[in-house]
C-alpha positions as CSV (number, residue, x, y, z in Angstrom):
1,M,6.4,8.8,19.9
2,P,6.8,7.7,23.6
3,T,10.4,6.6,24.4
4,P,11.1,3.1,23.4
5,P,12.0,0.5,26.2
6,S,15.7,-0.4,26.7
7,A,17.2,-3.1,24.8
8,A,20.0,-5.6,25.9
9,G,23.4,-4.7,24.2
10,G,25.2,-1.6,23.6
11,S,24.3,1.1,21.1
12,G,27.0,2.4,18.7
13,S,29.8,4.6,20.4
14,K,30.2,8.4,19.9
15,G,32.7,9.3,17.2
16,G,35.8,10.9,18.2
17,T,36.5,14.8,18.4
18,G,38.1,16.8,15.8
19,H,41.5,18.8,17.0
20,D,43.0,19.8,13.6
21,L,43.6,23.2,14.2
22,A,45.8,24.0,11.5
23,A,43.6,22.4,8.7
24,G,40.4,23.3,10.7
25,G,39.1,19.9,9.8
26,P,35.9,18.1,10.8
27,G,35.1,16.0,13.7
28,N,36.6,12.6,12.9
29,G,34.2,10.4,11.7
30,A,30.6,9.1,12.7
31,G,29.4,7.1,15.6
32,G,29.0,3.4,14.7
33,G,25.3,2.4,14.0
34,G,23.7,-0.1,16.4
35,G,23.2,-3.8,15.4
36,G,19.8,-5.3,14.9
37,A,18.1,-7.8,17.3
38,D,18.4,-11.3,16.7
39,G,15.5,-12.4,14.4
40,T,14.7,-15.4,16.4
41,A,14.3,-13.6,19.6
42,A,11.0,-12.4,18.6
43,C,9.5,-16.2,18.3
44,L,10.3,-17.0,21.7
45,A,7.2,-17.0,24.4
46,G,7.2,-14.2,26.5
47,V,9.3,-11.7,24.9
48,P,7.7,-8.2,25.7
49,S,9.4,-6.2,23.0
50,L,12.6,-6.0,21.0
51,V,14.3,-2.8,20.1
52,G,17.3,-1.9,18.0
53,H,20.2,-0.4,19.0
54,A,20.7,3.2,18.7
55,G,23.1,5.0,16.5
56,G,26.3,6.5,18.0
57,R,26.5,10.2,18.3
58,G,28.7,11.9,15.9
59,G,32.1,13.5,17.2
60,N,32.4,17.1,17.8
61,G,34.3,19.6,15.8
62,D,36.1,21.7,18.4
63,A,38.7,23.3,15.8
64,V,38.2,26.5,14.3
65,D,35.8,26.3,11.4
66,S,35.1,22.5,11.8
67,G,32.1,20.6,11.4
68,G,30.6,18.0,13.7
69,G,30.6,14.4,12.8
70,G,27.8,12.6,11.5
71,G,25.3,10.2,13.8
72,G,25.4,6.7,13.1
73,G,22.4,4.9,11.8
74,A,20.2,2.6,14.3
75,G,19.6,-1.1,14.1
76,A,16.5,-2.9,13.2
77,G,14.4,-4.2,15.9
78,M,14.2,-7.6,14.2
79,L,16.7,-8.6,11.6
80,V,16.3,-11.7,9.6
81,R,18.9,-13.1,7.4
82,T,18.0,-16.8,7.3
83,N,16.3,-17.9,4.0
84,G,13.1,-19.9,4.8
85,F,12.8,-18.5,8.1
86,T,9.2,-18.9,9.6
87,C,8.0,-17.0,12.6
88,Y,5.0,-16.1,14.4
89,T,5.7,-13.0,17.0
90,D,4.2,-12.6,20.2
91,A,6.4,-9.6,21.0
92,G,4.2,-6.7,22.2
93,R,6.5,-4.3,20.2
94,I,9.0,-4.5,17.6
95,W,10.9,-1.1,17.2
96,G,13.8,0.2,15.4
97,G,16.6,2.0,17.1
98,T,16.8,5.6,17.1
99,G,19.4,7.3,14.9
100,G,22.6,8.7,16.4
101,A,22.7,12.8,16.8
102,G,25.0,14.8,14.8
103,G,28.2,16.0,16.4
104,R,28.4,19.8,17.4
105,G,30.5,21.9,14.9
106,T,32.0,25.4,15.2
107,N,31.0,25.9,11.5
108,V,28.2,23.6,10.7
109,G,26.7,20.8,12.6
110,G,26.7,17.2,11.7
111,G,24.0,15.2,10.2
112,A,22.0,12.8,12.4
113,G,21.9,9.2,11.9
114,G,18.6,7.7,10.5
115,G,16.1,5.6,12.5
116,G,16.3,1.8,12.1
117,A,13.5,-0.4,10.7
118,G,11.2,-2.2,12.9
119,L,11.3,-5.5,10.9
120,H,14.3,-5.7,8.4
121,V,14.0,-8.9,6.0
122,A,17.2,-9.7,4.3
123,A,16.5,-13.0,3.2
124,D,14.3,-15.2,0.8
125,D,11.2,-17.4,1.3
126,A,10.6,-16.2,4.8
127,S,7.3,-16.4,6.4
128,I,6.6,-13.8,9.4
129,T,3.4,-13.2,11.1
130,L,3.2,-10.0,13.1
131,E,0.7,-10.0,16.1
132,W,1.1,-6.4,17.6
133,M,3.1,-3.4,17.0
134,V,6.0,-2.7,14.4
135,L,7.6,0.6,14.7
136,G,10.3,2.4,12.7
137,G,13.0,4.2,14.8
138,D,12.9,7.9,15.1
139,G,16.0,9.9,13.1
140,G,18.4,11.6,15.4
141,E,18.9,15.3,16.0
142,G,21.0,17.3,13.8
143,G,24.0,18.7,15.6
144,R,24.5,22.2,16.7
145,G,26.3,24.3,14.0
146,G,27.6,27.9,13.6
147,D,27.5,30.5,10.9
148,L,26.9,27.7,8.3
149,G,23.9,26.2,9.9
150,G,22.8,23.0,12.2
151,G,23.1,19.7,10.9
152,H,20.4,17.8,9.1
153,G,17.8,15.6,11.2
154,G,17.9,12.0,10.3
155,D,15.2,10.4,8.6
156,G,12.7,8.2,10.2
157,G,12.9,4.7,9.9
158,T,10.8,2.1,8.0
159,G,8.2,0.1,9.8
160,I,8.6,-3.1,7.6
161,F,11.7,-3.2,5.3
162,V,12.1,-6.1,2.9
163,R,14.9,-6.7,0.4
164,G,14.7,-10.3,-0.4
165,N,12.3,-12.4,-2.8
166,R,9.1,-14.6,-2.3
167,N,8.8,-13.6,1.5
168,T,5.3,-13.4,3.2
169,I,4.8,-10.9,5.9
170,V,1.2,-11.1,7.6
171,V,0.5,-8.0,9.8
172,K,-2.5,-8.4,12.4
173,G,-1.8,-5.3,14.4
174,S,-0.4,-1.9,13.3
175,V,2.5,-0.7,11.5
176,D,4.0,2.9,12.2
177,A,6.9,4.9,10.3
178,G,9.6,6.4,12.2
179,G,9.6,10.3,12.6
180,G,12.2,12.3,11.2
181,G,14.7,14.2,13.6
182,A,14.8,17.9,14.3
183,G,17.4,19.9,12.4
184,G,20.1,21.3,14.5
185,L,20.1,24.5,15.8
186,A,22.9,27.4,14.9
187,D,24.7,29.9,16.8
188,G,26.1,33.3,15.2
189,G,23.1,33.7,13.1
190,G,23.1,30.6,10.9
191,P,20.3,28.8,9.6
192,A,18.7,25.9,11.8
193,G,19.3,22.5,9.8
194,A,16.3,20.9,7.8
195,D,14.3,18.2,9.9
196,G,14.5,14.7,8.6
197,A,11.6,13.1,6.6
198,T,9.3,10.6,8.2
199,G,9.9,7.2,7.3
200,A,7.6,4.7,5.4
201,S,5.3,2.1,7.0
202,A,6.4,-0.4,4.5
203,D,8.9,-0.6,2.0
204,I,9.0,-4.0,-0.1
205,A,11.5,-4.4,-2.9
206,G,12.7,-7.6,-4.6
207,S,10.4,-9.8,-6.2
208,G,7.4,-12.1,-5.4
209,N,7.0,-10.8,-1.8
210,A,3.7,-10.6,-0.2
211,L,2.4,-8.0,2.3
212,V,-0.8,-9.4,3.7
213,L,-3.3,-7.1,6.0
214,A,-5.0,-9.9,8.0
215,H,-8.3,-8.3,8.7
216,D,-10.2,-4.7,8.5
217,Q,-8.8,-3.2,11.7
218,V,-5.2,-3.4,10.5
219,T,-3.6,0.1,10.3
220,L,-0.4,1.3,8.4
221,Y,0.6,4.7,9.3
222,G,2.7,6.4,6.6
223,D,3.3,5.6,3.0
224,L,3.4,2.1,1.8
225,R,5.9,1.4,-1.0
226,L,5.4,-1.8,-3.1
227,G,7.9,-2.6,-5.7
228,A,7.4,-4.2,-9.4
229,S,6.3,-7.8,-8.8
230,N,5.3,-7.8,-5.4
231,T,1.7,-7.9,-3.9
232,L,-0.4,-5.9,-1.3
233,R,-3.3,-8.3,-0.1
234,G,-6.0,-7.9,2.4
235,E,-8.1,-5.2,4.0
236,G,-7.5,-2.5,6.6
237,Y,-6.3,1.1,6.4
238,V,-2.9,2.7,5.0
239,G,-2.8,6.2,6.4
240,G,-0.4,7.6,3.8
241,R,-0.1,7.0,0.0
242,V,0.0,3.3,-1.5
243,L,2.9,3.7,-4.2
244,A,2.4,0.4,-5.9
245,G,3.4,1.1,-9.6
246,E,3.9,-2.1,-11.6
247,A,2.9,-4.0,-8.2
248,V,-0.3,-6.2,-7.5
249,V,-3.0,-4.9,-5.3
250,V,-5.7,-7.7,-4.0
251,P,-8.1,-6.1,-1.8
252,G,-10.5,-8.1,0.4
253,A,-10.1,-11.3,2.9
254,A,-9.1,-14.8,1.8
255,A,-12.7,-16.1,1.9
256,A,-14.9,-13.0,1.6
257,T,-14.8,-9.7,-0.4
258,G,-13.5,-6.6,1.7
259,G,-12.3,-3.2,1.2
260,L,-8.8,-1.4,1.4
261,Y,-8.8,1.9,2.5
262,V,-6.1,4.4,1.5
263,G,-5.5,7.9,3.5
264,A,-3.3,10.0,1.0
265,G,-3.6,8.5,-2.6
266,L,-2.7,5.5,-4.9
267,D,-0.5,5.1,-7.7
268,L,-1.1,1.9,-9.3
269,R,0.4,3.0,-12.9
270,G,1.3,0.0,-14.9
271,G,0.2,-2.2,-11.8
272,T,-2.9,-4.6,-11.5
273,L,-5.9,-4.5,-9.2
274,A,-7.3,-8.0,-8.7
275,V,-11.1,-8.2,-7.5
276,R,-13.6,-10.6,-6.9
277,I,-17.3,-10.7,-7.5
278,D,-19.5,-12.1,-4.8
279,A,-22.5,-12.2,-6.8
280,A,-24.6,-14.1,-4.1
281,A,-24.3,-11.0,-1.7
282,Q,-23.9,-8.7,-4.6
283,R,-20.3,-7.4,-3.3
284,I,-17.1,-7.1,-4.8
285,D,-13.9,-6.2,-3.5
286,L,-13.0,-2.2,-3.0
287,V,-10.2,0.3,-3.1
288,D,-11.5,3.3,-1.4
289,V,-9.0,6.6,-1.6
290,N,-11.0,8.6,1.0
291,N,-8.1,11.5,0.7
292,G,-6.1,12.1,-2.6
293,G,-6.3,10.9,-6.1
294,A,-5.7,7.4,-7.8
295,D,-3.7,7.1,-10.7
296,I,-4.7,3.9,-12.8
297,T,-2.7,4.7,-16.1
298,G,-1.8,1.6,-17.9
299,A,-3.0,-0.6,-14.8
300,R,-4.9,-4.0,-15.6
301,L,-7.9,-4.9,-13.9
302,R,-8.4,-8.3,-13.2
303,V,-11.9,-9.8,-12.4
304,N,-12.8,-13.1,-10.7
305,R,-15.9,-14.8,-9.2
306,L,-15.7,-15.6,-5.6
307,A,-19.5,-16.7,-5.2
308,G,-22.7,-17.0,-7.0
309,T,-23.6,-16.2,-10.4
310,P,-23.5,-12.6,-11.8
311,A,-26.5,-11.4,-13.6
312,V,-27.3,-8.7,-16.2
313,G,-28.5,-5.3,-14.3
314,Q,-26.0,-5.9,-11.4
315,V,-23.2,-2.8,-10.7
316,Y,-20.4,-3.2,-8.6
317,T,-18.1,-0.3,-7.5
318,L,-14.6,-1.4,-7.2
319,L,-12.5,1.8,-6.9
320,K,-13.3,5.2,-5.4
321,A,-10.9,8.4,-5.1
322,L,-12.0,11.7,-3.6
323,D,-9.8,13.8,-5.5
324,G,-10.3,12.1,-8.8
325,I,-8.9,9.3,-11.0
326,T,-6.6,9.5,-13.7
327,G,-6.1,7.0,-16.5
328,T,-8.3,4.0,-17.3
329,F,-8.1,0.1,-16.7
330,V,-7.5,-2.6,-19.3
331,L,-10.1,-5.1,-18.3
332,D,-9.2,-8.9,-17.8
333,V,-12.1,-11.0,-16.8
334,A,-11.3,-14.6,-15.9
335,P,-12.7,-17.4,-17.8
336,G,-16.1,-18.9,-16.1
337,T,-16.5,-15.5,-14.1
338,L,-19.7,-14.5,-16.1
339,P,-22.4,-16.4,-17.4
340,P,-23.2,-17.4,-21.1
341,G,-24.8,-14.3,-22.8
342,T,-23.4,-11.5,-20.8
343,Q,-20.4,-9.2,-20.6
344,A,-18.9,-6.8,-18.2
345,R,-18.2,-3.3,-18.8
346,L,-16.5,-0.6,-16.9
347,V,-18.3,2.8,-16.2
348,Y,-16.2,6.0,-14.9
349,L,-18.4,8.2,-12.9
350,T,-17.9,11.9,-12.5
351,A,-18.7,14.6,-10.1
352,G,-18.0,18.1,-11.1
353,N,-14.9,17.8,-13.1
354,L,-13.3,14.9,-11.6
355,T,-13.8,11.1,-12.4
356,N,-14.0,9.7,-9.0
357,K,-15.5,6.1,-9.2
358,V,-15.1,3.2,-11.4
359,N,-18.4,0.7,-11.7
360,L,-18.4,-2.8,-13.1
361,E,-21.7,-3.6,-15.0
362,I,-23.1,-6.7,-15.9
363,V,-24.9,-6.5,-19.2
364,V,-26.4,-8.4,-22.0
365,A,-23.6,-9.7,-24.5
366,D,-23.2,-7.0,-27.5
367,P,-21.0,-8.0,-30.4
368,A,-20.8,-4.3,-31.2
369,L,-18.8,-3.9,-28.0
370,P,-15.6,-5.8,-28.6
371,P,-13.1,-6.5,-25.7
372,G,-10.3,-3.9,-25.5
373,P,-8.6,-1.6,-23.1
374,G,-11.1,-0.1,-20.6
375,G,-13.8,-1.9,-22.5
376,A,-15.8,-5.1,-22.2
377,V,-15.1,-8.8,-21.9
378,A,-18.1,-10.8,-23.5
379,V,-19.1,-14.3,-22.9
380,P,-20.3,-16.2,-26.0
381,A,-24.1,-16.8,-25.6
382,L,-24.2,-19.9,-27.7
383,S,-21.8,-22.8,-28.0
384,P,-21.4,-25.0,-31.2
385,W,-24.1,-27.2,-29.9
386,S,-26.1,-24.3,-29.1
387,L,-25.9,-23.3,-32.6
388,G,-27.0,-26.6,-34.1
389,A,-30.2,-26.3,-32.0
390,L,-30.7,-23.0,-33.1
391,G,-30.7,-24.2,-36.8
392,M,-33.4,-26.6,-36.0
393,L,-35.2,-24.2,-34.2
394,L,-35.5,-22.1,-37.1
395,A,-36.0,-24.7,-39.5
396,G,-39.2,-25.7,-37.3
397,G,-40.7,-22.2,-37.4
398,G,-39.7,-21.1,-34.0
399,L,-38.1,-17.8,-35.1
400,G,-41.1,-15.8,-33.8
401,R,-40.8,-17.1,-30.3
402,L,-37.0,-16.9,-30.4
403,G,-37.3,-13.2,-31.6
404,C,-39.8,-12.3,-29.0
405,R,-37.4,-13.6,-26.2
406,S,-34.5,-11.9,-27.7
407,L,-36.4,-8.7,-27.8
408,S,-37.8,-9.0,-24.3
409,S,-34.1,-9.5,-23.0
410,K,-33.0,-6.5,-24.7
411,R,-36.0,-4.5,-23.4
412,K,-35.1,-5.6,-19.7
413,H,-31.7,-4.6,-20.4
414,L,-32.4,-1.2,-21.6
415,L,-35.0,-0.5,-18.9
416,S,-32.3,-1.6,-16.2
417,D,-30.0,0.8,-17.9
418,R,-32.5,3.5,-18.2
419,L,-33.4,3.3,-14.5
420,Y,-29.5,3.3,-13.5
421,R,-29.3,6.4,-15.3
422,E,-32.3,8.1,-13.8
423,R,-31.1,7.4,-10.3
424,R,-27.5,8.6,-11.4
425,N,-29.1,11.9,-12.5
426,A,-31.3,12.3,-9.3
427,E,-28.3,11.6,-7.0
428,G,-26.0,14.0,-9.2
429,D,-23.3,11.3,-8.9
430,A,-22.4,12.6,-5.4
431,A,-19.5,10.9,-3.7
432,T,-20.7,8.2,-1.4
433,P,-19.5,7.9,2.5
434,M,-16.6,5.6,3.0
435,T,-17.5,2.3,4.7
436,R,-15.6,-0.3,6.1
437,E,-17.1,-3.0,4.0
438,G,-17.6,-3.8,0.2
439,N,-20.3,-2.7,-1.8
440,S,-23.5,-4.2,-3.1
441,G,-26.8,-4.0,-4.6
442,P,-28.1,-3.0,-8.3
443,F,-26.6,0.6,-7.9
444,G,-23.2,-0.3,-6.5
445,D,-22.6,1.1,-3.0
446,H,-25.1,0.6,-0.3
447,E,-27.9,3.2,0.8
């Protein structure tokens, strides 16, 4: 990661040096953490960048058998503490500060400070749109030590860090996690300190928050952590894992279906995946885990209609995972999504020993296939008025014509089902290449 531009104001100060020869005490304290930049500054025109202040360096421990002081934690690039705050940023870069380095110790090096968040929201009901780049700060370098080893490197900062309620964060550019700092070296044969961990691209906690990816070119580098009762919405690419247990994932654009692409695995245990069918274009919102697996144990699949009328024989692929899918969905189809006489069912396709694709199929309503976890949701074919008409039809000798019509519909469904199975067998259920769009056609994915 390149060196961030300088920011106005000072960084945390260096900790004092330990000189307690009698007790061999450690260096006296960590350097102070730098303060976050003012949250309103990013909303002013012409601001090129915002950078959090760096953490102070830990003090050195020069006494016999002493340890270095820990480095101070860094400040956020943009800190929001005002409830109801609204901001559209045109800052080219919002960058968390770098963690303070650990102090030198004759025995063990001091641990380094963690990097600051790019954006830190500690408020409720804020609405923030991020036009360009948001980056977590890098962790500081561990202090140099002696025979007991070097200090631990600081952990990288989080790109977007939210600890509030009902906030909406819209991302139009990219978000990057901060890198972990290097562990400190050691003299006298001691081990080097461990490197710090890479931060997350986003860490959303609290309740009722929404992280919105505004278009399909938005990219998040690093894991995305989404706490319960929060929502990830939109399309684009998450380069790390999406950890969204008990949260809601809503792929797609506001007015059109779309895809959310995940680079290292999806954890949706106990959460909800909400998708919409565009029957006119024969598309559906898609989550494509192109590296890693997906765990949907106990998750709910909520299906709604965006446009058109779904028809028997249509098949929509809504989830793919290269390294397999664990668990099944509880199917929840919104009223009015399907036409009368039809129902939806989920089919879990396998390649080798792995379930790696989930399809939603539209079929003729079958009373023998009741709604249930991972099952189907049927739409009644006949209303009370239709039942009355049916009675008159039967009384008038229309039974033969009705029976032929019903049989013809059933044959049509069986033929569609057979053709689908033959095509699946011919293709061997091979994994399809990733696309940057939804999926369509009577057999799901584009050819």
